[in-house]
VOGU-811726 format. One record per residue: residue number from 1; x, y, z of N, C-alpha, C, O, CB in turn; residue in one letter. Coordinates in pm, 1 decimal, always signed. Glycine has a CB too. Layout:
    i       n.u       n.v       n.w      ca.u      ca.v      ca.w       c.u       c.v       c.w       o.u       o.v       o.w      cb.u      cb.v      cb.w  aa
  NUM         X         Y         Z         X         Y         Z         X         Y         Z         X         Y         Z         X         Y         Z   A
...
# end
This chain:
    i       n.u       n.v       n.w      ca.u      ca.v      ca.w       c.u       c.v       c.w       o.u       o.v       o.w      cb.u      cb.v      cb.w  aa
    1  +10587.8   +9614.9  +12021.3  +10564.9   +9526.3  +12134.9  +10520.1   +9390.9  +12084.8  +10442.9   +9381.9  +11989.4  +10460.6   +9585.6  +12231.6   M
    2  +10567.4   +9287.1  +12147.5  +10535.1   +9152.8  +12101.2  +10392.6   +9113.7  +12134.6  +10336.2   +9027.1  +12067.6  +10630.5   +9053.1  +12160.9   S
    3  +10332.0   +9174.9  +12236.7  +10195.2   +9142.4  +12273.0  +10094.9   +9183.9  +12167.7   +9992.3   +9118.1  +12150.2  +10160.6   +9206.7  +12402.7   G
    4  +10123.4   +9292.9  +12096.9  +10030.0   +9340.2  +11995.7  +10024.6   +9245.6  +11876.6   +9917.2   +9225.1  +11820.1  +10068.4   +9479.8  +11949.6   E
    5  +10136.6   +9188.0  +11837.1  +10139.4   +9099.6  +11721.8  +10074.5   +8965.5  +11750.2  +10023.3   +8901.4  +11658.5  +10280.7   +9078.8  +11676.6   N
    6  +10075.6   +8921.9  +11875.0  +10022.2   +8789.9  +11905.3   +9881.3   +8795.6  +11962.9   +9827.0   +8691.8  +12000.7  +10113.3   +8718.7  +12001.6   S
    7   +9820.0   +8914.6  +11970.7   +9686.7   +8923.8  +12030.3   +9582.0   +8845.9  +11952.0   +9505.7   +8768.9  +12010.4   +9644.8   +9068.2  +12040.4   E
    8   +9577.2   +8864.8  +11821.5   +9474.5   +8800.3  +11742.9   +9532.8   +8750.4  +11611.0   +9500.6   +8804.8  +11505.4   +9357.8   +8896.3  +11717.8   N
    9   +9618.1   +8647.8  +11614.9   +9680.7   +8601.1  +11491.1   +9581.3   +8539.2  +11393.6   +9604.6   +8543.1  +11272.8   +9788.1   +8500.7  +11523.1   P
   10   +9471.6   +8482.4  +11442.2   +9373.7   +8422.3  +11351.8   +9306.1   +8528.9  +11266.9   +9281.0   +8508.2  +11148.2   +9268.7   +8343.3  +11430.7   A
   11   +9276.7   +8643.2  +11328.3   +9213.9   +8751.3  +11252.7   +9309.9   +8807.8  +11149.5   +9269.4   +8839.1  +11037.6   +9166.3   +8862.3  +11346.7   A
   12   +9436.8   +8821.3  +11186.1   +9535.2   +8872.1  +11091.1   +9555.9   +8774.9  +10976.2   +9566.8   +8817.1  +10861.1   +9667.8   +8899.0  +11161.1   L
   13   +9561.3   +8646.2  +11005.3   +9582.7   +8546.3  +10901.6   +9463.4   +8538.8  +10807.3   +9481.0   +8525.4  +10686.2   +9608.9   +8409.8  +10964.0   A
   14   +9341.5   +8547.4  +10861.8   +9224.3   +8538.7  +10775.0   +9210.2   +8662.9  +10688.9   +9156.9   +8655.6  +10578.2   +9098.3   +8518.2  +10857.8   S
   15   +9257.5   +8778.1  +10738.6   +9249.4   +8900.9  +10661.7   +9340.0   +8894.8  +10539.4   +9303.0   +8943.9  +10432.8   +9286.1   +9020.4  +10748.6   K
   16   +9458.4   +8834.9  +10553.4   +9555.6   +8829.4  +10444.9   +9546.4   +8702.8  +10361.0   +9615.4   +8690.9  +10259.7   +9693.1   +8841.4  +10500.7   D
   17   +9463.4   +8609.2  +10400.9   +9456.5   +8482.0  +10329.4   +9393.6   +8500.8  +10192.1   +9286.7   +8560.8  +10181.4   +9377.1   +8378.7  +10410.5   A
   18   +9458.4   +8450.3  +10086.2   +9399.1   +8461.9   +9953.5   +9278.1   +8371.4   +9941.6   +9272.6   +8263.8  +10001.2   +9501.6   +8428.0   +9845.0   P
   19   +9181.1   +8417.1   +9863.1   +9064.9   +8333.8   +9837.4   +8948.9   +8358.3   +9931.8   +8840.9   +8303.4   +9910.4   +9103.7   +8192.0   +9844.7   G
   20   +8967.4   +8439.3  +10035.9   +8855.1   +8467.2  +10123.7   +8763.5   +8567.2  +10056.1   +8806.2   +8641.1   +9967.4   +8903.0   +8519.9  +10260.5   T
   21   +8639.7   +8570.1  +10097.0   +8541.3   +8658.3  +10034.8   +8578.3   +8804.8  +10055.8   +8563.0   +8885.8   +9964.4   +8401.5   +8630.5  +10091.0   A
   22   +8627.0   +8840.0  +10175.9   +8663.7   +8978.3  +10202.2   +8780.4   +9021.1  +10115.4   +8781.5   +9132.4  +10062.8   +8697.9   +8997.3  +10349.1   D
   23   +8879.4   +8932.8  +10099.7   +8996.1   +8964.7  +10018.9   +8957.4   +8979.8   +9872.3   +9013.4   +9064.3   +9802.5   +9103.4   +8856.8  +10034.7   N
   24   +8862.7   +8899.6   +9824.6   +8818.3   +8908.7   +9686.3   +8752.5   +9043.8   +9660.3   +8770.7   +9101.5   +9553.1   +8721.2   +8794.6   +9653.2   A
   25   +8677.8   +9094.1   +9755.3   +8614.8   +9224.1   +9737.9   +8716.0   +9337.0   +9753.9   +8706.3   +9437.6   +9683.7   +8500.8   +9241.2   +9837.4   Q
   26   +8812.4   +9323.3   +9844.0   +8909.0   +9429.4   +9869.1   +8995.4   +9458.1   +9747.5   +9030.4   +9573.8   +9724.4   +8996.6   +9393.0   +9986.4   D
   27   +9030.5   +9359.0   +9670.3   +9118.3   +9383.8   +9556.7   +9048.7   +9461.9   +9446.3   +9116.9   +9516.5   +9359.6   +9170.1   +9253.0   +9501.9   R
   28   +8917.0   +9469.7   +9445.4   +8844.1   +9549.2   +9347.7   +8794.5   +9681.2   +9406.4   +8725.4   +9756.9   +9338.1   +8727.1   +9469.8   +9293.6   F
   29   +8828.3   +9709.2   +9529.9   +8787.7   +9832.5   +9595.7   +8891.1   +9941.2   +9568.4   +9007.1   +9924.9   +9606.4   +8769.9   +9810.5   +9747.8   D
   30   +8853.0  +10051.9   +9503.6   +8950.0  +10157.1   +9470.8   +9016.9  +10220.2   +9592.6   +9121.2  +10284.0   +9578.3   +8882.3  +10264.3   +9391.6   P
   31   +8960.8  +10204.4   +9709.7   +9022.2  +10261.1   +9828.9   +9153.0  +10191.5   +9864.4   +9235.6  +10248.5   +9935.7   +8926.3  +10252.9   +9945.5   L
   32   +9172.8  +10070.5   +9816.3   +9294.8   +9996.9   +9846.2   +9400.3  +10003.6   +9737.3   +9510.5   +9951.6   +9754.7   +9261.5   +9855.7   +9872.1   G
   33   +9368.3  +10067.0   +9625.1   +9463.3  +10073.3   +9514.8   +9571.7  +10175.2   +9544.4   +9545.9  +10278.1   +9606.9   +9392.1  +10107.8   +9383.8   W
   34   +9693.8  +10146.4   +9499.1   +9807.6  +10235.3   +9522.0   +9882.5  +10259.5   +9391.5   +9894.6  +10170.5   +9307.3   +9902.7  +10176.1   +9628.2   E
   35   +9932.1  +10381.4   +9376.8  +10006.4  +10420.4   +9256.9  +10153.5  +10434.7   +9293.6  +10186.9  +10515.4   +9380.3   +9950.8  +10553.5   +9196.3   V
   36  +10242.3  +10358.6   +9230.1  +10385.2  +10378.6   +9255.7  +10434.5  +10499.5   +9176.3  +10404.2  +10513.3   +9057.8  +10467.1  +10251.1   +9218.3   P
   37  +10509.8  +10585.9   +9241.6  +10569.8  +10701.5   +9174.9  +10717.1  +10707.3   +9212.6  +10759.6  +10648.4   +9312.0  +10496.5  +10834.5   +9213.8   V
   38  +10793.5  +10778.7   +9132.2  +10935.4  +10796.5   +9159.0  +10960.8  +10945.2   +9175.0  +10923.7  +11025.5   +9089.3  +11023.8  +10735.4   +9045.5   I
   39  +11024.0  +10980.6   +9284.9  +11051.2  +11120.3   +9317.0  +11140.9  +11181.2   +9209.0  +11239.1  +11120.2   +9166.9  +11117.5  +11132.8   +9457.1   C
   40  +11106.1  +11300.7   +9165.4  +11186.1  +11368.1   +9062.5  +11316.2  +11423.7   +9118.8  +11409.3  +11451.1   +9043.0  +11105.7  +11480.6   +8998.8   K
   41  +11324.2  +11440.6   +9250.0  +11442.5  +11498.1   +9311.9  +11545.0  +11391.9   +9352.3  +11661.8  +11400.3   +9314.4  +11402.3  +11579.0   +9432.9   D
   42  +11500.6  +11291.9   +9429.5  +11594.8  +11190.5   +9479.4  +11586.6  +11059.1   +9402.3  +11667.4  +10968.9   +9424.6  +11569.0  +11164.0   +9626.3   C
   43  +11489.7  +11047.8   +9311.9  +11469.5  +10929.9   +9227.7  +11444.0  +10801.5   +9306.5  +11475.6  +10692.3   +9259.3  +11589.1  +10910.5   +9139.7   E
   44  +11387.2  +10814.3   +9425.7  +11349.0  +10698.2   +9505.3  +11199.4  +10675.3   +9490.1  +11122.4  +10770.9   +9481.4  +11387.3  +10717.2   +9654.8   K
   45  +11157.6  +10548.3   +9486.8  +11014.4  +10520.2   +9470.1  +10937.1  +10538.0   +9600.9  +10990.2  +10516.2   +9709.9  +10994.5  +10377.9   +9417.3   P
   46  +10812.0  +10577.6   +9587.4  +10718.9  +10578.5   +9698.8  +10578.5  +10556.7   +9644.2  +10557.0  +10558.1   +9523.0  +10728.0  +10711.6   +9779.0   F
   47  +10484.8  +10536.7   +9733.2  +10349.4  +10498.3   +9694.1  +10251.5  +10605.5   +9739.3  +10263.1  +10659.2   +9849.5  +10311.2  +10360.6   +9753.9   I
   48  +10154.4  +10636.2   +9652.9  +10046.1  +10727.3   +9689.3   +9914.1  +10654.3   +9666.8   +9904.1  +10572.3   +9575.5  +10052.5  +10860.6   +9605.9   V
   49   +9814.1  +10682.0   +9747.1   +9683.9  +10617.9   +9727.3   +9619.8  +10662.4   +9595.9   +9624.5  +10780.5   +9561.3   +9590.3  +10649.8   +9844.8   P
   50   +9561.4  +10570.7   +9524.7   +9497.5  +10600.1   +9396.3   +9385.5  +10702.1   +9412.6   +9367.2  +10788.1   +9326.4   +9442.6  +10471.9   +9333.4   Y
   51   +9311.1  +10693.5   +9521.5   +9197.2  +10783.4   +9540.2   +9239.7  +10929.4   +9554.7   +9157.7  +11019.1   +9534.8   +9117.7  +10741.2   +9662.2   R
   52   +9365.5  +10955.1   +9588.6   +9415.9  +11092.2   +9601.8   +9495.3  +11137.8   +9480.4   +9534.2  +11254.2   +9472.3   +9502.1  +11103.6   +9725.0   H
   53   +9519.7  +11047.7   +9386.1   +9602.9  +11079.7   +9270.7   +9519.7  +11156.0   +9168.3   +9448.5  +11096.0   +9087.9   +9662.9  +10951.1   +9207.9   F
   54   +9529.2  +11287.8   +9171.9   +9459.6  +11376.4   +9079.0   +9556.7  +11483.1   +9031.1   +9658.3  +11509.6   +9095.3   +9334.5  +11441.0   +9145.7   H
   55   +9524.8  +11543.6   +8918.4   +9609.6  +11650.0   +8865.1   +9610.9  +11767.9   +8961.9   +9505.7  +11813.5   +9006.6   +9560.5  +11695.0   +8725.1   A
   56   +9729.7  +11816.7   +8993.7   +9743.6  +11933.4   +9079.8   +9758.0  +11904.4   +9227.5   +9792.0  +11994.7   +9303.9   +9628.6  +12020.2   +9060.9   G
   57   +9733.5  +11782.4   +9270.5   +9748.3  +11747.2   +9411.6   +9897.3  +11734.5   +9442.3   +9971.2  +11670.2   +9367.7   +9671.9  +11614.0   +9445.8   V
   58   +9940.9  +11795.4   +9551.4  +10083.0  +11792.6   +9586.8  +10110.1  +11677.3   +9681.9  +10051.1  +11669.0   +9789.7  +10126.8  +11926.6   +9650.5   V
   59  +10200.2  +11588.2   +9640.9  +10247.1  +11480.2   +9726.0  +10390.5  +11513.4   +9765.3  +10462.0  +11580.9   +9691.3  +10237.3  +11340.4   +9653.7   F
   60  +10431.6  +11465.9   +9881.0  +10568.2  +11489.7   +9926.0  +10639.7  +11356.8   +9942.6  +10586.7  +11262.3  +10001.1  +10569.9  +11569.7  +10058.3   H
   61  +10760.6  +11351.6   +9890.1  +10843.0  +11231.5   +9898.0  +10877.9  +11204.6  +10044.2  +10922.6  +11295.8  +10113.8  +10972.1  +11246.4   +9811.9   C
   62  +10858.7  +11082.4  +10092.3  +10894.0  +11051.8  +10231.4  +11045.0  +11047.1  +10255.0  +11090.1  +11049.7  +10369.5  +10832.8  +10919.4  +10271.7   P
   63  +11122.4  +11040.3  +10147.6  +11267.5  +11031.0  +10160.7  +11333.6  +11168.3  +10168.2  +11413.3  +11194.4  +10258.4  +11325.0  +10952.8  +10044.5   H
   64  +11300.3  +11256.9  +10072.4  +11367.0  +11387.2  +10065.3  +11270.9  +11503.6  +10088.4  +11313.5  +11619.1  +10091.6  +11434.4  +11403.2   +9930.6   C
   65  +11142.5  +11474.5  +10104.5  +11036.9  +11574.3  +10127.2  +11019.4  +11667.6  +10008.0  +10964.9  +11777.0  +10022.9  +11068.0  +11656.2  +10251.7   H
   66  +11064.7  +11626.1   +9890.6  +11042.9  +11702.7   +9768.6  +10898.4  +11689.7   +9724.8  +10830.7  +11592.8   +9759.1  +11137.4  +11656.1   +9657.0   G
   67  +10851.1  +11787.6   +9648.8  +10711.9  +11785.3   +9604.5  +10698.1  +11704.7   +9475.7  +10789.9  +11698.3   +9393.8  +10659.2  +11928.5   +9583.9   S
   68  +10582.1  +11644.1   +9460.5  +10547.8  +11565.8   +9342.7  +10406.4  +11605.6   +9305.0  +10312.0  +11574.1   +9377.5  +10560.3  +11410.2   +9368.8   F
   69  +10390.1  +11674.4   +9192.6  +10259.3  +11723.9   +9149.7  +10223.9  +11659.4   +9016.5  +10285.6  +11691.7   +8915.0  +10258.6  +11879.6   +9138.1   V
   70  +10125.5  +11568.3   +9014.0  +10085.8  +11504.9   +8888.3  +10022.7  +11605.5   +8792.1   +9946.4  +11693.1   +8833.0   +9988.0  +11390.6   +8915.5   P
   71  +10055.4  +11591.7   +8665.5   +9994.3  +11673.8   +8561.9   +9865.7  +11606.1   +8515.1   +9837.4  +11492.5   +8553.0  +10092.3  +11695.9   +8442.7   T
   72   +9788.9  +11675.8   +8433.5   +9664.5  +11619.2   +8381.9   +9692.5  +11498.4   +8293.1   +9617.8  +11400.6   +8295.7   +9585.8  +11725.1   +8304.0   L
   73   +9798.9  +11504.9   +8215.3   +9836.6  +11392.2   +8129.7   +9871.9  +11269.2   +8213.4   +9831.9  +11157.4   +8180.7   +9955.2  +11430.7   +8039.7   T
   74   +9947.1  +11290.9   +8321.5   +9981.7  +11179.9   +8411.4   +9855.8  +11119.9   +8472.1   +9839.8  +10997.9   +8475.9  +10077.2  +11227.4   +8523.2   M
   75   +9767.1  +11205.9   +8519.1   +9642.8  +11157.9   +8580.7   +9562.4  +11074.4   +8481.9   +9512.2  +10967.6   +8517.1   +9558.1  +11276.2   +8631.0   Y
   76   +9550.1  +11122.0   +8359.3   +9470.4  +11049.8   +8259.3   +9530.7  +10912.6   +8229.1   +9457.7  +10814.1   +8217.3   +9459.8  +11132.1   +8129.6   R
   77   +9663.1  +10905.6   +8216.5   +9727.6  +10776.7   +8188.7   +9709.4  +10679.0   +8304.2   +9677.3  +10562.2   +8282.2   +9876.7  +10796.8   +8160.9   R
   78   +9729.6  +10725.8   +8427.1   +9713.6  +10639.4   +8544.4   +9568.1  +10597.4   +8558.8   +9539.5  +10480.4   +8584.4   +9761.6  +10711.2   +8672.5   V
   79   +9476.9  +10691.1   +8542.7   +9334.2  +10661.3   +8555.9   +9290.1  +10557.2   +8453.3   +9221.8  +10460.9   +8488.4   +9251.1  +10789.5   +8539.9   H
   80   +9328.7  +10575.5   +8327.0   +9287.6  +10479.0   +8225.1   +9351.9  +10342.8   +8248.8   +9288.4  +10239.8   +8226.0   +9323.7  +10530.3   +8085.6   S
   81   +9476.9  +10341.0   +8294.3   +9543.9  +10213.7   +8322.2   +9472.4  +10137.6   +8432.8   +9443.3  +10018.9   +8418.1   +9690.4  +10237.4   +8361.0   T
   82   +9444.1  +10205.2   +8543.2   +9375.7  +10140.2   +8655.1   +9234.1  +10098.1   +8618.3   +9194.6   +9983.9   +8641.9   +9372.1  +10233.0   +8775.4   F
   83   +9159.0  +10189.1   +8561.3   +9017.9  +10160.8   +8535.2   +8999.0  +10050.9   +8432.0   +8909.3   +9968.0   +8447.5   +8947.6  +10286.1   +8489.0   E
   84   +9080.2  +10047.3   +8327.6   +9063.7   +9940.7   +8228.7   +9102.6   +9805.4   +8287.2   +9034.8   +9705.6   +8262.8   +9147.7   +9970.0   +8103.9   T
   85   +9211.6   +9801.3   +8364.5   +9253.9   +9674.0   +8423.0   +9149.0   +9621.7   +8520.9   +9106.7   +9506.6   +8511.0   +9389.6   +9689.8   +8493.9   F
   86   +9107.3   +9705.5   +8614.8   +9014.7   +9656.9   +8716.4   +8874.1   +9634.5   +8662.5   +8802.6   +9549.0   +8714.8   +9009.5   +9753.8   +8830.9   Y
   87   +8831.6   +9708.2   +8559.4   +8701.7   +9681.3   +8498.1   +8702.4   +9544.9   +8429.5   +8606.7   +9468.2   +8440.2   +8665.4   +9791.9   +8397.0   A
   88   +8812.1   +9515.8   +8358.9   +8823.5   +9385.6   +8292.5   +8828.2   +9272.6   +8394.8   +8761.8   +9170.3   +8377.8   +8948.8   +9381.3   +8203.5   R
   89   +8906.0   +9290.9   +8500.1   +8916.5   +9186.8   +8602.2   +8783.7   +9169.0   +8676.5   +8747.1   +9057.0   +8712.1   +9028.7   +9220.9   +8701.7   M
   90   +8713.0   +9276.9   +8699.5   +8583.0   +9268.2   +8766.7   +8485.1   +9188.3   +8681.6   +8411.3   +9104.7   +8733.7   +8526.5   +9409.1   +8795.4   R
   91   +8484.1   +9214.0   +8549.5   +8395.9   +9138.6   +8458.7   +8432.8   +8990.0   +8459.4   +8345.4   +8903.6   +8466.1   +8404.7   +9195.3   +8314.2   R
   92   +8562.9   +8961.5   +8452.5   +8606.1   +8822.0   +8453.8   +8574.5   +8754.6   +8586.6   +8542.4   +8635.8   +8589.9   +8755.3   +8812.8   +8425.2   E
   93   +8583.4   +8829.2   +8695.7   +8552.6   +8773.0   +8827.3   +8404.7   +8738.7   +8837.3   +8368.6   +8633.5   +8890.1   +8592.2   +8871.2   +8938.9   H
   94   +8319.3   +8826.5   +8787.2   +8175.4   +8798.0   +8788.6   +8143.5   +8676.3   +8702.3   +8061.4   +8593.0   +8740.6   +8095.6   +8920.3   +8739.4   E
   95   +8208.0   +8665.6   +8585.5   +8185.9   +8549.6   +8498.6   +8237.0   +8421.7   +8563.9   +8173.6   +8316.8   +8552.7   +8254.6   +8570.3   +8363.1   A
   96   +8351.4   +8429.8   +8632.1   +8406.5   +8311.8   +8698.4   +8319.5   +8270.1   +8816.1   +8301.2   +8151.2   +8842.1   +8549.6   +8338.7   +8745.6   A
   97   +8266.0   +8369.5   +8886.9   +8180.1   +8337.3   +9000.9   +8050.2   +8272.5   +8953.2   +7998.3   +8182.2   +9018.9   +8149.5   +8464.2   +9083.4   R
   98   +7998.3   +8317.2   +8841.1   +7876.4   +8258.2   +8785.6   +7903.2   +8116.1   +8736.4   +7815.2   +8030.3   +8743.7   +7821.7   +8345.2   +8670.5   A
   99   +8023.7   +8090.9   +8686.6   +8058.6   +7958.4   +8635.6   +8128.9   +7870.8   +8737.3   +8173.0   +7761.4   +8702.2   +8144.9   +7972.1   +8515.1   G
  100   +8141.4   +7914.3   +8861.9   +8206.8   +7839.5   +8969.7   +8352.3   +7805.5   +8936.6   +8399.5   +7696.9   +8970.3   +8129.6   +7711.5   +8998.3   S
  101   +8421.8   +7895.1   +8872.6   +8560.3   +7870.6   +8835.8   +8650.8   +7976.0   +8900.5   +8736.0   +8035.3   +8834.3   +8576.7   +7871.2   +8682.0   D
  102   +8631.0   +7998.0   +9029.5   +8705.5   +8103.1   +9098.7   +8852.4   +8066.9   +9119.3   +8936.4   +8156.7   +9125.8   +8641.2   +8132.1   +9232.5   E
  103   +8885.3   +7940.6   +9129.6   +9025.7   +7901.2   +9147.8   +9107.2   +7937.0   +9024.2   +9218.8   +7987.7   +9035.4   +9036.9   +7749.9   +9177.0   A
  104   +9051.4   +7910.4   +8906.5   +9120.3   +7945.1   +8782.4   +9131.1   +8097.1   +8769.0   +9233.2   +8149.1   +8724.1   +9046.5   +7885.1   +8660.4   A
  105   +9025.5   +8167.0   +8807.9   +9030.3   +8312.9   +8802.8   +9137.7   +8367.2   +8896.5   +9208.1   +8461.9   +8861.5   +8893.6   +8372.3   +8839.2   F
  106   +9151.1   +8308.2   +9014.6   +9252.5   +8352.1   +9110.5   +9392.5   +8340.5   +9054.4   +9474.7   +8430.5   +9071.9   +9242.2   +8272.0   +9238.0   G
  107   +9420.5   +8228.3   +8985.9   +9552.0   +8210.8   +8924.1   +9572.9   +8312.0   +8811.1   +9679.1   +8373.3   +8799.7   +9567.5   +8067.1   +8870.4   R
  108   +9469.8   +8328.1   +8728.3   +9479.2   +8422.1   +8617.0   +9492.4   +8565.7   +8668.5   +9567.5   +8645.6   +8612.5   +9356.0   +8409.3   +8525.3   R
  109   +9419.2   +8597.7   +8775.2   +9426.0   +8732.6   +8832.2   +9566.9   +8761.7   +8884.3   +9618.8   +8871.6   +8864.9   +9322.4   +8748.9   +8945.9   F
  110   +9628.7   +8663.9   +8950.0   +9764.4   +8684.4   +9002.5   +9865.3   +8709.3   +8891.1   +9952.5   +8795.0   +8905.3   +9807.7   +8563.7   +9084.9   N
  111   +9855.1   +8635.7   +8780.4   +9947.7   +8659.1   +8669.3   +9919.5   +8793.4   +8601.9  +10012.2   +8865.6   +8565.3   +9937.8   +8545.0   +8566.4   T
  112   +9791.0   +8826.6   +8585.6   +9754.7   +8956.4   +8526.5   +9797.1   +9071.0   +8617.6   +9839.2   +9176.4   +8570.0   +9602.9   +8963.4   +8499.9   E
  113   +9785.8   +9050.1   +8748.8   +9825.0   +9153.4   +8844.5   +9975.5   +9177.1   +8841.1  +10020.6   +9291.0   +8853.4   +9781.2   +9114.5   +8986.1   L
  114  +10052.5   +9072.0   +8824.7  +10198.4   +9087.1   +8813.6  +10233.0   +9168.4   +8688.9  +10319.6   +9255.7   +8693.7  +10268.2   +8947.9   +8808.7   A
  115  +10166.0   +9140.3   +8578.3  +10188.5   +9217.0   +8454.9  +10142.3   +9361.9   +8472.6  +10208.0   +9454.0   +8424.2  +10114.0   +9151.3   +8335.5   E
  116  +10032.2   +9382.1   +8540.1   +9980.3   +9516.9   +8567.5  +10078.9   +9595.5   +8654.1  +10101.9   +9714.1   +8630.0   +9842.1   +9509.1   +8637.5   F
  117  +10136.7   +9530.4   +8754.0  +10235.8   +9597.2   +8839.2  +10361.1   +9635.6   +8760.2  +10419.7   +9741.0   +8785.0  +10274.3   +9506.6   +8956.9   N
  118  +10402.2   +9551.8   +8665.9  +10515.6   +9587.2   +8579.2  +10481.2   +9709.5   +8495.2  +10564.2   +9798.0   +8474.7  +10554.2   +9468.3   +8487.6   K
  119  +10357.6   +9712.7   +8447.3  +10312.5   +9826.7   +8367.5  +10311.6   +9954.5   +8451.1  +10347.4  +10061.3   +8401.6  +10172.3   +9800.0   +8309.9   Q
  120  +10270.8   +9944.1   +8577.7  +10272.2  +10060.1   +8666.7  +10413.7  +10106.8   +8696.4  +10439.2  +10227.0   +8703.6  +10200.5  +10027.6   +8796.5   L
  121  +10506.2  +10012.6   +8713.7  +10646.6  +10048.7   +8735.3  +10702.1  +10124.9   +8615.9  +10772.2  +10224.8   +8632.3  +10731.1   +9923.2   +8761.3   E
  122  +10670.5  +10077.8   +8496.1  +10716.4  +10144.8   +8375.5  +10653.3  +10283.3   +8365.1  +10720.6  +10379.2   +8327.3  +10683.3  +10060.8   +8251.0   Q
  123  +10527.5  +10294.3   +8397.5  +10458.0  +10422.6   +8395.1  +10519.4  +10519.4   +8495.6  +10532.0  +10638.5   +8467.3  +10308.7  +10403.4   +8424.3   L
  124  +10557.3  +10469.2   +8612.2  +10619.3  +10554.2   +8714.9  +10752.6  +10608.9   +8666.9  +10787.2  +10722.9   +8697.8  +10639.0  +10475.7   +8845.5   A
  125  +10827.6  +10529.8   +8592.1  +10956.8  +10575.7   +8540.5  +10939.4  +10679.5   +8428.6  +11023.1  +10768.2   +8412.1  +11038.3  +10456.3   +8489.0   R
  126  +10831.0  +10667.6   +8352.7  +10807.6  +10758.7   +8240.9  +10745.1  +10891.1   +8283.0  +10764.4  +10992.1   +8215.3  +10719.6  +10692.3   +8139.5   E
  127  +10671.1  +10892.6   +8392.4  +10598.2  +11012.8   +8432.4  +10692.8  +11123.1   +8478.9  +10785.4  +11098.5   +8556.2  +10498.7  +10979.6   +8543.1   M
  128  +10668.9  +11241.3   +8432.1  +10745.1  +11358.6   +8473.4  +10647.6  +11457.3   +8536.0  +10567.0  +11517.8   +8465.3  +10822.2  +11423.2   +8352.5   R
  129  +10653.9  +11474.4   +8668.3  +10559.1  +11563.0   +8735.8  +10590.0  +11710.3   +8710.8  +10696.9  +11745.8   +8661.0  +10559.4  +11535.3   +8885.0   P
  130  +10494.1  +11794.3   +8746.5  +10512.2  +11938.4   +8734.3  +10614.7  +11986.0   +8836.7  +10636.0  +11921.9   +8939.6  +10377.8  +12012.6   +8753.0   A
  131  +10677.5  +12099.4   +8806.7  +10773.7  +12157.5   +8900.4  +10915.9  +12142.9   +8851.4  +10946.3  +12063.5   +8762.4  +10760.0  +12093.3   +9036.6   G
  132  +11001.4  +12221.8   +8912.2  +11141.2  +12216.6   +8870.5  +11218.0  +12114.5   +8954.0  +11181.3  +12083.6   +9067.3  +11206.4  +12355.5   +8882.5   K
  133  +11322.7  +12064.6   +8895.9  +11408.1  +11968.8   +8963.6  +11493.1  +12041.3   +9066.6  +11555.8  +12142.6   +9035.4  +11496.8  +11892.9   +8862.7   L
  134  +11495.5  +11991.4   +9186.7  +11574.3  +12051.7   +9293.0  +11707.4  +11978.2   +9300.2  +11712.5  +11858.7   +9329.2  +11499.0  +12046.5   +9429.9   V
  135  +11813.4  +12050.6   +9273.7  +11947.0  +11992.5   +9279.8  +11998.9  +11998.9   +9422.5  +11979.3  +12098.1   +9492.6  +12043.3  +12065.2   +9183.6   R
  136  +12064.7  +11892.9   +9464.1  +12124.4  +11892.0   +9597.1  +12243.2  +11986.3   +9601.1  +12315.7  +12002.0   +9502.8  +12167.1  +11749.8   +9637.1   R
  137  +12261.5  +12048.2   +9715.4  +12372.2  +12140.1   +9733.3  +12459.0  +12096.8   +9849.7  +12418.6  +12017.2   +9934.5  +12321.3  +12281.8   +9755.0   R
  138  +12576.0  +12150.1   +9851.3  +12665.3  +12124.9   +9964.1  +12729.8  +11988.8   +9958.5  +12758.2  +11935.4   +9851.2  +12590.9  +12139.0  +10092.6   G
  139  +12752.7  +11932.8  +10077.5  +12821.4  +11807.0  +10090.5  +12742.1  +11691.5  +10028.7  +12801.7  +11598.9   +9973.8  +12849.4  +11779.2  +10235.8   L
  140  +12610.1  +11695.6  +10036.6  +12527.9  +11588.4   +9982.0  +12542.1  +11578.1   +9830.5  +12527.9  +11469.0   +9775.3  +12382.1  +11610.1  +10019.0   A
  141  +12569.7  +11688.8   +9761.9  +12583.5  +11687.3   +9617.1  +12707.5  +11610.9   +9572.6  +12712.1  +11561.7   +9459.9  +12588.4  +11828.7   +9564.0   A
  142  +12805.6  +11600.3   +9656.9  +12928.1  +11530.5   +9620.7  +12907.5  +11378.8   +9608.2  +12983.4  +11311.5   +9538.5  +13035.8  +11559.6   +9723.5   M
  143  +12807.0  +11326.4   +9674.4  +12788.0  +11182.3   +9680.2  +12674.5  +11132.3   +9594.9  +12631.2  +11018.1   +9610.4  +12765.3  +11140.7   +9819.4   F
  144  +12625.2  +11215.3   +9504.8  +12516.7  +11169.9   +9417.3  +12562.7  +11154.6   +9276.8  +12484.1  +11117.1   +9189.8  +12400.8  +11264.6   +9421.9   T
# end
């Protein structure tokens, strides 16, 4: 409905605006972090919340409803990747805030975040979850 989108555009714009105090805190909050994964069955990407990404937790692909179960090795790699990146960025953010150089930190954070996202994409392609590969059958198998 068009009324819902135009009810409070100022609140929506301020929520997404870079450089606001709330946005600066949200990017370091683990509740907002997301892990990109690639389905082992249909090979389509989807996102799972970082806070739920643990060894043995079953995720289901939104495309084919196949299961995705992270192994302990996958969990450790994702955990170390996220924690080292965000710990380093948090330290740099505190140093930048103390030195009043938040604009430079914002630019550096955006470039580091782009590199971090590339690293996550590569990690998603390398990860092999637990479980057997489900092959498509019937008519759908002809078109894959």
